N, C-alpha and C positions, 0 to 999 in steps of 0.2 A: 050696776052702772046700766045704762040704757044703750040700746045698738047704736042709737044715733053717735054717739061718744067713741064707743068700740071702733064704731065704722072709721072716723075721726083718725083713731089714732095709727089705725092698720095704713090709712091714707098719708100720714106723714110720717111713719116707718119705710112704707114704700118712696115714696120723696127723696126723704135722705139716702135710703141705699143706691137710687140712681142716680143722685148727685155726685154720691161718691165715686161710682164705676164712672161717670163722666170723668170727675177730675185725674182719676188713674189712668185715662185713656188718653186725655190732652198730657200729660206728662211724662209716661212712659211709652203709650202704642207709636205705631207708626203715623206718620202727619203726610197727606199727598198733595203732592206739588210746592214740598217745603224746598230750600236746600240743603244739600249734606254738608257733611262739613269739609272744612278746607283742609286739602294736603298739601303740608309742607314737603320740599324736596331737600329733605337734610337724611342722611345716612341712621342709625340708634346707635352710632358712636357720638352723634352732633355734628359731625362732617359737613361740608356742602357735598350735596348728589352728584353727578355727571350729569352737566347739561344736555342739551337732546344734540348742540354741536359740537360737543367735546373729540369726538370722534368723525369730524367729516373729513370725505376725500379733498383733494386738492384741488383748487381751481383755477381755472389763470386768470392772472391780472398784468397790467401793462406794466413791464419792465422785463419780464419774461423773454428767454431767449428758446423758439424748439426748433428742432428736429423733425421734418416731417420727411415720409418714406408711401411713395406712389408706385407699389410693385412694380418692374415693367416700365416703368415707365420714369427716367434718370433725368428727364428736361423740367419734368414737376417735383422733385425733391430739393432737398435743400435742406439748408439753416434760418430760420428765421424768426424775426422780433416780435413782440406784442407791443403795439406802437401805445401813445400812450393816451388815445381814444379807444383803447382795448380792439385793437382790430390785426389782422394779420395779412398782409398782403401777398399773394400769389399768382405766378404765372400761372397763364392760360383763363382763371376763374377768379383771378380780382379779388377784392376782400372779402374777408370771412370774419366776422363778429367773434371774438372769443371770450373775450370780458367773463368771468362768472361761471363758466364752463369750466369740469371735469375731462380728463385729455380723449374719453372715449367719447364724450358728448362730440368736442371740438371733431373728432375723427367722424363723425358722424353727419356731422356739416360738411366736410368736405365732402366725403362720399357723393351726400345729395348734392353735392354742387356738381360736380366730377358727370355723374350720370345725367345730369340735365345736357343732354346736344355732344358731352363731351367724350364720355367712356361709357362702355357698355356693364362692363363689372368690375371696375375700380375697388384694388382692395389697398388699405391707407394705414400707415402705422406714425403715431408722433408718439414722443417723449419731450421732456424736458430740460434742457442742456445747463442752462445760469435760470437762478431761481430769484427772486426780488429779495430784500436782504428783511431782517425781522429785528423787532427794536427789542429792548429787556430797561428795563429800570427800575430804583428800589434798593432794598436790604438785599443786592447781590456784590460781589468782589469789583465786576468792572462795567458798569452800566455802559449800555452803547447801544449802534445799530452791528448787527452780524449777518455775515453771509449764513443762508436756509442750506439745510441737506435733505435730502430726502427721507422721509420716516421721524422728523426729529418729534418729541415732545417735549411736555413742559419740564420734564427732569433735565433731558440732555441742554436745554437751554439756557435751562440754569447753572449746568455746570460748563457751559460754554465761556458763560459772564466770570467766571472765576467762583463760581460756587455762593452759598449762602453768608449775610454777615452773623455775629453774633448776635445781634439786634433781630433778625427777621423770622418774622411767623412761616414757618416751613411745614405747615399744615395746609396753606392755602395759597393760590395768588390770583390775579384779577388780569385778565385777557378784553385789550379791546381790538375786533374784529370787523377790517372796514369802516363801513360807515358807522356800525353800530353802537348801542351803551359797553360800558365796561360791565363785563360778567363774571362773576365768582367762581371758581374751578378747584376740586380739591388738587392739591399737587401729588399727582398718580403719572404714574410712566403711561396710564393708561386715557391721558389728557393730549390732543395730537397741539402742536403749534403750526400755523399755518406762514406762508409768505408775506409778508402787510402786517401780521400781527404784532401790537404792541401789549408788553406784557408788563405787570408791574410786579414784585415781591412787596408785601407790605411789611411795616416793622409790629413783632409780638406784643403784647401788652405784660409786662414784666409784674 
């Protein structure tokens, strides 16, 4: 065998090995700048995982009635309604935007207003006296509008509405919150229902 023939065979063998290594790297190795796998929000049992807003703190809205206490200032304290525009009209400082605020955020807003030329070190406490109602329909015994109670959960809401019907899917529910879209939640005691929520209990597939 001539030297040129042997050299050509070695070249072809090395080229084949390099090609095989390249294919292996492309199929199994890391791919820089390539998107990773899509993560699904389901549990190992196939249930819907808790969305980020499942355990949100309550936020004020139109129709709520508040009790505000400014310690040491009885004339500034009292019971006040959140108006249709989402504001609370208070003595001395006027209107405060309350829509979408938690109670602690509302207290901070009142304190900031009082510190602006009225009181040096105001101490403020707020609580909700009456909440706006929530709504539940679908596969429950008595669909409709119900008064909200503090700390209400999805399972509490179902119980208030007469429990599940025999057709109900007892694994999940759908909640529409504010102006948002309908979102699926697992039927869990960990899921909070908020005032103004619209809860739908779906029918199960037989």
